[in-house]
N, C-alpha and C positions, 0 to 999 in steps of 0.2 A: 624843488620847492621845499621850504622849511616851515614847519607848523609847530607852534608851542601851545599846549593845552593844559589848563589847570583842572584839578578835581577829577582825575581819571581812574581812581581806584574802584569806582562802582557807578551804577546808575547811568545817567545820560552821558557823562564823560567817558566811561568805559565803552559804551556802545559807539560813541563818536569816534574813538580811536579805531575800533574795528571797521567802521564804515569808511573812514578816511584811508585806512590801509588797503581796503579792497578797491576803492575808487581811484586812488592815487598811488599805485604800487612803487613809484620812484620817489615819493615824498619821504623826507626825513622827519620823523616825529619826535618831538621833544615834549615829554609828558611829566606831569608832576602830581604829587599827592602829599597829604600829611603823613602817610605811612612811612615807616623807616625804609630807606632805599633798598636794602637787601631783599626784604619781603616783596617789595614792589617790583624790583628787577626780575625776581623769580616768576612772579605772576605774569608779567608781560613778555619776558624772554621766551616762555613756552609758546606764546601766541605769535610773536612777530620776529623773534631772532635778534641778536645783538647788533647787527649792522644797520638795522632799520630805525632804531630809536635810541634815545637817551632818556633815562629816568632821573628825576630830581625829587628830593624831599623838600616840600615847600609849604609853609604855613603862612597864609596871607597876613595873619596877625603880626608876624615877625618881619617887618620891613627889611631888616638886614638880610634875611634869606633871599629875597628878591634881588637886593643889591649885589650880593655875592654871585648869584647866577648870572646876572647881566654883565658883571665885570668879567667873569670867566668867558662868556660868549663873545664879548667885545674883543678880548685878547685873541680869540680864535678867528675873528673876522666874520662871525656868523650873523646873518641878517634873516629876518622872518617875513615870509609872505602873508602868513596868517598868525594871529595870536588870539586864542579862544580863552576868555575868562569865564570858566565854567564853575569854579569852586564857589560854594555858597552855603548858606545856612537856611534850610527850609523849616518852617514851623509845622509840626504835626498837630493839626488842630484837634485831633482826637485824644492826644496824650500830653500836649504842652499847654500849661496854664498861662493865659495872658498875664504878663507882668512887665514892669519897667526894665528888669534885667533881660528878659527875652527880647523886648523891643530894641534895647541898646545893642545886644549881641547881633541881632538880625541886621540892623542898620550899619553897624561897624563892619561886619564881614561882607555883606552884600553891596554896600555902597562905599564907605570910606576906605577900607582896605583894598577893595577892587580898583578904585580910582588910583590909589597909590601904586598898585601893581602895574596898571596900564601906563601911568606916567613914567615909571622906571623902565618899561620896555620900549617906549617910543624911540629912543636913540638907536635901537637895533631892529626897528621895523624898516623893511625895505621901502624905497620911495613909493611904490604902488601897493604896499602892504595894507592889510585890513585888520582891524580889531573887532572881534565879535564878543559881545557880552551876553551870556545866557542867564536868564532870570531864574532865581531859586524856585519860583512857582512851577517851573518846568518839571521839577522833581516830583511834584504832586499829581501830575497828569497821568492818568492810567492808560488812556488810549489817544494816540496822536493822530489817528486817521479820521 
């Protein structure tokens, strides 16, 4: 099983990778973050090991980043059973002042750039593959039980 997950440097994405690793020990995890790849690889390499995963630097605002990743994966003949679009921008209502700029950034990252990412990944989604979109509001929940 191949799984691609965005936004895995912290929070829900970070915990999701750990959970998937424990529940699907044979899955290959392809994870991404806006962090530079060397720091990201070091962070995850200690937890999972190099044979279990691949790390990518991916900023959803840069459509070309996604296109390059998809192109490389297509060349390798890799298809995904699950693609988790977890990267997003959450508004911290205690610290973020409502503004047109904040609203635009939120809509761009959480909607427009996420849709673009998903569209680019569709050609490498396996026939029975699934796309999961995680809402940015999830980052604000303190207790999921």
